[in-house]
N, C-alpha and C positions, 0 to 999 in steps of 0.2 A: 675363725671369727667372721662376723658379718660386716659388710662394708658396702658403700654406694660406689659403683664402678661405672665408668664411661664405656659405652659400647659404640655409639656413633651419634651424630647430631640428632637431637630429640629422642634419644634412646639411652636412658640410664637405668641401671638395674641394681638390686640388692643381692649380693652373692657371698658365698663363703670364699675367703682369701686366707692366705697364711698369716698367722699372728706375727707381729714384729718382735724382734729381739734386740738386746743391747749389742751395738756394733762397735762403737767407739767409747773411750772412757768417760767422755762428758755427755753421753746420751742419757735420756730418761724414757721410760715407757709410761704413757698417760692413759688411764682408763677414762674414756670420754663420757661425760655426764650431759653435755649439751653441745650441739653443732648447729650452726645457722646457715641458711641459704643467703648468699650475697650476690651482688651484681655480676661479679666475675664468674660465679657458678652458672649464671644464666647465659653469659657470653659463651661459655663452654657448651652448655646444653644446646644452644642454637648453632653450634658448629663454627663459631667465629673466632676461636682461639687456636693458633697453630701449635703443634708439638704434642698433642694428646695421642695416646695409644690405647688400643682396646684393653679394657680391664684396669686402667689407671684408676686409683681411688681418689675421689673428689673431696673437696671441702677445705677452705682455708680459714674458716671462723669456727673455733672450737675451744672448749675448756674441759677440765676434768680433774682427776685425782692421780697423783704420782704413785705408780704401782711398783716400778723398779727404777734404780738410779745407778749409773756407772760409778766407778771408784773415784773419778776426778770431779764429780758433781758436788759443788759446795753451796750453790745459791738456793737450792730447794732440797727437800728431803722426801722420802717415802711417806705417803699419807697426806701431804700438802694438797689443798685445792689450788689449782693454778689456772690463770688465763694464759693462753699460748699465743704469742704474736704470729701473724701470718708470715712475717718475714723471718728468715733464718739468718742470723748475723753472728760473726765470730766475736765481736766486741773489741778486737785488738788491731785490726788492719788499718791502713791509711784512712779509709772512709769511716769506719766505725769510731775511730778516735775523734772524728769530727762530727759525730752523731748523725752521719748519713748512712744509717743502717741498711736502707734499701739498696745501697750501692756496694755493700760488702763484697770484697773481691776474693774471699776465701770460700764462701759457702756454696757457690755455684760454678761448676766447671763445664756446664753446657755452653753452647755458643751464643745464647740470648737471641733477641729479635732485632737487634740493631742492624739497619740496612747498610750502614757505611762504617761498620765498626773497625775494619782492618785489623789492627793488633790491640785495640782497646779491650780490656778484660770485661767479662760479663758482670752484670749487677747481681744482687743477692738471689738466693733460692727462695721459693715460696712453696708452701704446702699445697698440694693438689692442683698445680697450675701447669702441668705438662713438662715436656723434656727440653724446652728452651730455658726453663726456670728451675732446674735442679732435678726434676723427675721424682720428687718426693711424694709418697702417698699422703693423702689429705686426711682431714679429721672427721669426715662423715663415716665413722667406723666405730667399732667397740674399743679398739686399742690403736694407739699411734706412737711411733718412735719419734721423739723430738731431739734432734741433734743440737749441739751448742747450747746445752741447757744452763750454762752459767751466764748466758747473755740473751735473756728473753723471757722465759716463763716467769710469771709474777705470782708469788704466793698471796692468797686472798684472805682477808679477815672474815670471820664467820658472818658478820652482818651484811656482807655483799652477797646477793642472791645469784644463782646461775643466770637468771634473765638479765641481770645487770652486767655480770662478768663476761658474758658472751660477746658483748659489744666492745670490750677492751681488746679483743684479738685483732680487729681490723676496722670495723665500721666507725666506731667513735674516734679513734685516732685519725682516720682519714678525714672525717668531718672537721675535727679540730685543726688539723694541719691546713685544710682548705680555708678555714676562717682566718688563721694566722697569715696565710699567703695572700688573702684578700685585704690585708692591712686594715682591718676594721677598727675604727675609732668610735668612742662614745658619740651617739647622735647621728652617725652616718646612715645613709640610705643604701640598702643592700638589695640586690636582685639575685634570687636563687633559681636557676633553671633545673627542674627535676624535683619531684615531691616524693621520691622513693625514700627508703631508710636513710641514705646518705644525705639527701636534701633536707629531710626532717631533722637529722642530727646537726646539720650545718645551721639550721635555724635555732636549734637549742643552744649551740655553742655561741652563736652571734648574740642571742639574748643574754647569755652569761657574760658577754663582753660589752654589754650596754649599748648595743646597736640601736639606731632610731627606728626608721620604717624598714620593714622587710616586704618585698614583693616576691611571691613565689609563682613560678610558671610551670604548668603541667597540663596534660590532656585528660587526666583522671580526676573527676570532681570529688570522689570520695577521699582521695589523698589530700586534695586542696582543703576540703572541709576539716580534716583531721589537723592539718597544719594551722588553719585559721583558729580552731578551737583551742589548741594547745600552745601555739607560739605567736598568736596575734599577727599572723601574716596577712597581707592583702593578696587574695588569690587572683590569678589570671589564667583562664583556660586558653591554652595555646591555640586550640582549634577555633575559638570564637572571638579572639581579640587581636588587635594589631599591637603586639607587645611593646615594640620600641616606641611607637607613638604614644601609647598610654603612659609609659614610664617617663618619657622625656617631657610630656605635657605636664606631668605632676611633679616635676623636679625643676621648675623654673626654666625649662627648655635647655637644661644643662646635661641631664643624664644622671645615672646613679653613681655614687661614690665608688662602689665596689660591686662586682658581679662574681658569682660562683657558678661554674658549669658542673653540675652533679649528674649529667646525663652521659656524655661521652660519644663515642663514634657510632653508637646504634641509633641515634636520632634519625627520624625519617628525613631523607635528603631529596634532592632533585632526581628526576628520572636518569640523568647522566650519572650522578653519584651512585645510584642504586645499581645501574648496569656495570659500572667500573668495579664496584665492590664485589658483585656477584662473580666476576671473572678474576678476582684477586689482583686487580691493577690499582686498587685504591684501598686504604685501610678503613673506610667507612665514610660517614658524612661529617662535614664541618658546619652543619646547619646551626647547631647551638652556639658554636664559637662565633659564627658570623653575627648572630643575634646579640651575643654578649658584647662584641666589639661595637655594634651599633647602639647598644643601650648604655654603656658606661660613659661617664663624662670625660672631658679632656683631663689628662693627668690622673685618671682613675686607675683602679687595679682590677685585673681579672685573675681569678684563681680557678684552676682546672683540677677537679677531683675525679671526673669521669675518665674512664680508660680510653686511650687512643692508641692506634698502631699504624705503621706504614705511612703511605702518602695520603694527602688530603687535597681534593680538587677545589679550586676556587677559594683558597684561603686568602683573605684580604689583608696581607701584611702591611700594605701601604697605609691603611687606615690606622693600624697600630702606631706606625711612625708618625703620621699626621697628627694624631690625638695625644701623643706622648703617653701612651698606655703602658703600664707595667703588667706583664703577664708572667705568672708563675704556675708551673705544672710539675707533675711527677709522682712517682710511687711514694707511699707513706713510710716515713721513718718511725715505725710503730713504737719501738722501744723508748725513743726519746720522750714520748708524750705520756707514757703510762703512769708515772708518779703523779703528775698533775691531774689526770683524768680520774684516777682512783680517789684522790682527795676530793674532787668535785662530786663524785658519787657519794662518798661518805658524808660530805657536808650538805647533800641534797641540793647542790647548786645545779645539778642536771639529773634527769630521770630517764635514762635511755630505755628502761624496761617497758615504758608505756607504749613503745613502738611495736612490741611483740603482739601479733594478732593471732597466731596459731602455734600450738604445740602438737607435733605428730611423732609417732614412733619412727625410729630409724627405718623400719621395714616399710613404712609408707612413703619413702623418699620419691618414688616415681610420681605418686599423687602430688606430693609437695612441689616438685619441679613443674608439673603441669599447672598447678594452681598459680605458682609464682609467674610462670611464663605468660599465662592468660589473664592475670589480674582477677582470678576467680575468688568469689566469696570475700571480696574487699580485703584481700591479704595485704599486709604491710611487711612484717618480718616473720618468717617461719622458722621455728626452732625444732630440730630433730633431737629426740631423746631416746637413746638405746634402752629397750626394755620397757618403754612407757606403757604399752598395751598390757603387757604381762602384769605389771604392778597395779594397773587400774582394773584388772580382771576382764579386759575386753577381748583378750585372745589375739591371735595373729590376724592380719587382713585376710579376706576370703581367698586371694590369690596365693597365700602362703599356707593355707590349711590343707 
């Protein structure tokens, strides 16, 4: 079968790999009908995620049709269209019983990336996220083996389109959890750093939760325009505005009630941060976190949806203490949020599909990654569809003919 594989930083390829087979009684095999590029895929593409090996299959956001099911599978059946959570969780362990699915202590026996873990068990496995997180092949492929199928894959009603369903695997639950962690109340003022798909979905969720004003901060004007047109945000270009001063001046010199960091460690930092990250002595930049701390009011809430890893230089914890700030962060407990978000889609309370900007054939994955990495052609969310060119009569890309 064909799949998107990691070769090295900035070098991903579409190659033939072995088709998956049922390994455990609660496995299913899913024939992929749509797979999306997410922020984590770009971290991998840029060589910033540890634990990747050559020819690892990428992709943590995907959905499709159940083609085979092991004898112990009862939650879904062959022929079901399913959204597949990026998180693999057993549904029965200490953490899963508490709905902390991303902390599942059964699905991942790799050592994880905790720096001071000692004897603490690893968190959950993820699709297409390397060998610190389970080493499982991802969903940018024609077929995927999905373990623990009784605790995860969500059977979809016919009226939910692939473009809607693909967001249920990771991006929409991540945004929803970020909005919950921000403790948004009706009428609140919210600042969102980052206008990529997660930031856009955070704005959509916040609107569904009756937020008041939303300020959105990014350096790409086309993304800010999209958010302004669709979610009535007040756009702030990070490159041309003093963000903290602008927000504070427009909130009675108090600051925002809540702030969401939808950027993470890849924000452009200081020369020192850049140098430390380059030699792996630091996990990236804390620039956005510093801005979030400066922007939020006393007693406010900061929610971190962007990925962070390792050590951070110049993190002003004293300001968190001084301002009585609540900060919540962490990986998404996808399974917990799926019922609510499916209802929101069916009720048209939220329309994630409008964020999709491009559909490309799976064979065009290298082009898709290049587009996403360079913000080319005003991309927002790119969806890879196996066999799209064949069905549309376009034929294979020139490099494949």
